[in-house]
C-alpha positions as CSV (number, residue, x, y, z in Angstrom):
1,R,-19.0,8.9,4.9
2,K,-18.0,12.8,4.3
3,L,-15.9,12.4,7.1
4,D,-13.3,15.4,8.0
5,V,-10.9,13.7,10.6
6,S,-7.5,15.8,11.2
7,A,-5.2,16.9,14.1
8,A,-5.1,13.0,15.7
9,S,-1.9,12.7,17.6
10,T,-2.0,8.9,17.2
11,T,-4.5,7.4,14.2
12,G,-7.4,9.7,12.5
13,I,-9.2,6.5,12.4
14,D,-8.5,3.2,13.8
15,I,-10.9,0.4,13.2
16,H,-10.5,-1.8,16.1
17,P,-10.2,-5.8,16.2
18,G,-13.7,-7.5,15.1
19,G,-14.6,-5.1,12.5
20,S,-16.3,-5.8,10.0
21,N,-17.3,-4.3,6.6
22,V,-16.7,-0.6,7.5
23,L,-17.1,1.9,5.1
24,I,-15.1,5.1,4.8
25,A,-16.2,6.9,1.6
26,D,-15.7,10.7,0.2
27,S,-13.8,11.7,3.4
28,K,-10.9,13.3,4.7
29,V,-8.1,11.7,6.8
30,R,-4.7,14.8,7.1
31,N,-2.5,15.9,9.5
32,N,-2.9,12.8,12.4
33,G,-0.1,10.6,13.8
34,K,-0.9,7.9,11.3
35,G,-4.0,7.8,8.8
36,I,-6.3,5.2,8.7
37,E,-5.4,1.8,10.4
38,A,-7.1,-1.7,10.6
39,Y,-6.3,-4.6,12.3
40,S,-8.1,-8.3,12.1
41,T,-10.9,-7.3,10.3
42,T,-13.3,-8.3,7.4
43,G,-14.5,-6.1,4.6
44,T,-12.8,-2.8,5.6
45,T,-13.5,-0.5,2.3
46,V,-12.1,3.0,2.1
47,R,-13.0,4.8,-1.3
48,N,-12.9,8.5,-2.5
49,T,-10.6,9.8,0.3
50,E,-7.8,11.8,0.6
51,I,-5.3,10.3,3.0
52,S,-2.6,13.0,3.4
53,G,0.1,15.1,5.5
54,N,-0.1,12.1,8.2
55,A,3.1,11.5,10.6
56,T,3.6,8.4,9.8
57,T,1.4,5.7,7.6
58,G,-1.3,7.0,5.1
59,F,-3.3,3.2,5.4
60,Q,-2.3,0.5,7.4
61,I,-4.0,-2.9,7.3
62,G,-2.9,-6.1,9.0
63,W,-4.6,-9.6,10.0
64,S,-7.3,-8.7,7.9
65,S,-9.2,-10.0,4.9
66,G,-12.1,-8.5,2.1
67,W,-10.4,-5.2,2.2
68,A,-10.0,-2.7,-0.6
69,I,-8.7,1.0,-1.1
70,T,-10.2,2.2,-4.4
71,G,-9.9,6.2,-6.1
72,S,-8.3,7.5,-3.3
73,K,-5.5,10.0,-3.0
74,I,-2.4,8.6,-0.6
75,L,-0.4,12.1,-0.5
76,R,2.5,13.5,1.4
77,N,2.1,11.1,4.5
78,G,5.9,10.7,6.3
79,G,5.5,6.8,6.3
80,N,4.4,4.2,3.8
81,G,1.4,5.6,1.6
82,V,-0.1,2.0,2.1
83,L,0.5,-0.8,4.2
84,T,0.0,-4.2,4.4
85,D,1.0,-6.3,7.2
86,T,0.2,-10.3,6.8
87,S,-2.9,-9.5,5.5
88,G,-4.8,-11.3,2.1
89,D,-7.5,-11.0,0.0
90,G,-7.3,-7.4,-0.5
91,S,-7.0,-4.8,-3.5
92,V,-5.0,-1.4,-3.8
93,A,-6.6,-0.1,-7.0
94,G,-7.3,2.9,-8.9
95,N,-5.6,5.5,-6.8
96,E,-3.3,8.4,-6.8
97,I,-0.5,7.4,-4.6
98,R,2.5,10.3,-4.1
99,L,5.7,12.2,-2.5
100,N,4.9,10.2,1.2
101,G,8.1,9.8,3.2
102,E,8.6,6.0,1.9
103,N,7.3,3.5,0.0
104,G,4.4,4.3,-2.1
105,V,2.6,0.6,-1.6
106,R,4.6,-1.7,1.4
107,E,3.3,-5.7,1.3
108,A,4.9,-7.5,3.9
109,G,4.4,-10.1,6.5
110,L,4.9,-13.8,7.4
111,G,2.0,-14.8,5.2
112,N,-1.0,-13.7,3.3
113,S,-4.7,-14.9,3.8
114,G,-5.4,-14.8,0.3
115,P,-4.0,-12.3,-2.9
116,V,-2.9,-8.9,-2.6
117,V,-3.8,-7.2,-5.5
118,V,-2.1,-3.6,-7.0
119,A,-3.7,-2.4,-9.7
120,T,-4.1,0.8,-11.9
121,N,-2.7,2.7,-9.5
122,R,-0.6,6.0,-10.2
123,I,2.6,5.7,-7.7
124,E,4.9,8.8,-8.2
125,S,7.7,10.7,-6.3
126,N,7.7,8.4,-3.0
127,V,11.4,8.9,-1.0
128,L,11.5,4.9,-1.5
129,S,10.1,2.5,-3.7
130,G,7.0,3.1,-5.8
131,I,6.0,-0.8,-4.5
132,E,7.8,-3.1,-2.5
133,L,6.9,-6.8,-1.7
134,Q,8.9,-7.7,1.9
135,I,9.1,-11.1,3.4
136,G,6.9,-13.1,2.9
137,A,4.6,-11.5,0.5
138,T,2.7,-14.6,-1.5
139,S,0.4,-14.4,-4.5
140,G,0.6,-10.7,-5.1
141,L,-1.2,-9.3,-8.4
142,I,1.0,-6.4,-9.7
143,V,-0.8,-5.2,-12.7
144,G,-1.3,-1.8,-14.8
145,N,0.2,0.5,-12.2
146,R,1.7,3.8,-13.8
147,L,5.2,4.2,-11.6
148,R,7.2,7.4,-11.9
149,T,10.1,8.9,-10.6
150,N,10.0,7.0,-7.5
151,L,13.3,7.9,-5.8
152,R,14.9,3.8,-4.8
153,Y,12.8,1.7,-7.7
154,A,9.6,1.7,-8.9
155,I,9.2,-1.7,-8.0
156,E,11.1,-3.7,-5.2
157,I,11.2,-7.7,-4.2
158,T,13.0,-8.2,-1.1
159,T,14.1,-11.1,0.5
160,N,11.6,-14.2,0.3
161,A,9.4,-12.0,-1.3
162,N,9.6,-13.8,-4.9
163,P,7.9,-14.9,-8.0
164,N,7.9,-18.4,-7.1
165,N,5.9,-17.5,-4.1
166,G,3.3,-16.7,-6.7
167,N,3.5,-13.0,-6.8
168,V,3.2,-11.9,-10.8
169,I,4.2,-8.8,-12.1
170,V,2.9,-8.0,-15.3
171,G,2.0,-4.7,-17.1
172,N,3.4,-1.8,-15.4
173,S,4.8,1.4,-17.2
174,L,8.0,2.0,-15.1
175,R,9.7,5.6,-15.3
176,A,12.6,5.7,-12.8
177,A,13.8,8.9,-11.1
178,P,17.1,10.2,-12.2
179,G,20.0,7.4,-10.6
180,A,17.1,5.1,-9.6
181,L,16.5,1.9,-11.0
182,G,12.9,0.4,-12.7
183,C,12.8,-3.2,-10.6
184,A,15.3,-4.4,-8.0
185,L,15.5,-8.5,-6.7
186,D,17.0,-8.2,-3.8
187,D,18.3,-11.7,-2.2
188,N,16.0,-13.8,-4.1
189,T,16.0,-17.6,-5.2
190,T,15.1,-18.4,-8.7
191,G,13.4,-22.4,-7.1
192,P,14.4,-25.7,-7.7
């Protein structure tokens, strides 16, 4: 708790494979190569933490389960604010995710080990989409988010990450940036 991590040339906080029940709370992770990265972990929790000004991704989690990022500020990172890579049974909830150089939240991977919930976040003014579901994203729940002035789309669903894969999008408030669109379903099928 109450860490202040800055100026690391690679990753500010790197949670190694096998890590379990790691809690990062009430901390600042700023101006690193990447903010926080966790791969092959269980129970990683980031709470009430500022993740800002990192050169690439703010928070990246892969091949992990039972994780959560809540009540945090993910601001002005050079890449995605939050990137989930083949990680399920996790949540991105109640965060402020703004002004990132790519997407606010990007869910990608070849398949998840459970649902990823993206709920009640304020996602604004990201260079690409507010939320992007990409190849293989399944069983996602996107609910109750406030998406404003993201420069590509508020919500973007790309190849093979469609509602037929169990993704549910409901109850979000969208306001597109001038010249941008609210939602995009890109190269999706509608099922049998």
